[in-house]
C-alpha positions in Angstrom: 0.1 0.0 -0.4 1.6 3.1 -1.2 -1.2 5.8 0.4 -3.1 6.1 3.1 -7.0 7.7 2.9 -8.6 8.7 6.0 -11.7 10.1 7.0 -11.1 14.3 8.0 -10.6 15.1 10.8 -9.3 18.1 13.1 -5.4 18.9 12.4 -4.0 17.5 15.6 -5.5 14.0 14.7 -4.2 13.8 11.4 -1.1 14.9 12.4 -0.8 12.0 14.7 -2.1 9.8 11.8 0.1 10.7 8.9 2.9 10.5 12.0 2.5 6.9 12.4 1.7 6.0 9.1 5.4 7.4 8.1 6.6 5.9 11.1 5.1 2.6 10.2 6.5 3.0 6.6 10.3 3.6 7.8 10.1 0.9 10.1 9.6 -1.3 7.1 12.4 0.2 5.0 9.9 2.1 3.0 9.6 5.8 1.6 7.2 8.2 3.3 4.1 7.8 0.9 1.5 9.6 0.7 -1.6 10.5 3.3 -4.9 11.7 1.9 -7.9 12.7 3.5 -11.1 14.7 2.5 -12.6 17.9 3.0 -16.7 18.5 2.5 -16.7 22.0 1.4 -19.3 24.8 1.4 -17.2 27.8 -0.1 -18.5 31.0 1.1 -18.9 34.3 -1.4 -17.1 36.4 1.4 -13.5 35.3 1.0 -12.7 36.1 4.5 -15.8 34.1 6.5 -14.7 32.1 9.0 -15.5 28.7 9.3 -18.6 27.1 10.6 -17.9 23.7 11.2 -20.1 20.8 9.4 -19.6 17.1 9.4 -16.5 16.2 7.6 -15.9 20.0 6.5 -17.0 23.4 7.0 -18.8 26.6 5.4 -15.5 29.0 4.8 -14.1 32.1 2.9 -11.6 30.9 0.3 -8.8 33.2 2.8 -9.4 30.9 5.9 -9.6 27.6 3.5 -6.0 28.5 2.0 -4.9 28.8 5.7 -6.5 25.6 6.8 -4.8 23.9 3.8 -1.5 25.1 4.9 -2.4 23.7 8.4 -3.5 20.2 6.7 -0.1 20.3 4.5 2.1 21.1 7.6 0.2 18.4 9.8 1.6 16.0 6.9 -1.5 15.4 4.5 -0.5 15.3 1.0 -3.6 15.2 -1.2 -7.1 16.3 -0.2 -10.3 15.3 -1.9 -12.7 18.6 -2.0 -16.1 17.3 -1.8 -18.2 20.0 -3.4 -21.6 18.5 -2.9 -22.3 21.0 0.5 -21.8 24.2 -2.1 -24.6 26.7 -1.8 -23.2 28.5 -4.8 -22.8 27.3 -8.1 -19.9 24.8 -8.9 -18.4 26.2 -12.1 -18.4 29.4 -9.8 -16.6 27.5 -6.9 -14.4 25.5 -9.1 -13.2 28.6 -10.5 -12.2 30.7 -7.5 -10.5 27.4 -6.4 -8.6 27.5 -9.4 -7.9 31.4 -9.5 -7.4 31.9 -6.0 -6.7 28.8 -4.1 -4.6 26.8 -6.0 -1.8 28.9 -6.8 -1.0 28.7 -3.3 -0.2 25.3 -3.6 2.2 22.6 -5.5 3.6 23.8 -8.6 1.9 24.5 -11.9 2.3 22.1 -14.3 2.0 22.6 -17.9 -0.2 21.1 -20.3 2.4 19.1 -22.2 4.4 18.3 -18.9 0.9 16.6 -17.4 0.5 14.7 -20.3 3.7 13.3 -20.1 3.1 12.3 -16.1 -0.1 10.8 -17.0 1.5 8.4 -19.7 4.4 7.5 -17.3 
């Protein structure tokens, strides 16, 4: 198993789970693998809206979301499935905001040609 997918939880619990996962892999002589979780997102219109917790996620503005995603990254979460079912806003609008305002804060941009190479590997 190269990765571990866990239910959404608070930052501290995810950090402990990620550390335990990586420790177990190191004990077996393996690399860190990947640690994955999910987040049920209701992206608020107001980019500064503080989170209102919901089961497995929150209603939250993009700026606090960025801070939450950074905290997850520091906790050892490598990948996050954003579940958009709870969104009150139109999905094309939410996806555009995530792409334009949130994703540029994370990872390295991948060009279309390079992405195709990665997919074919």
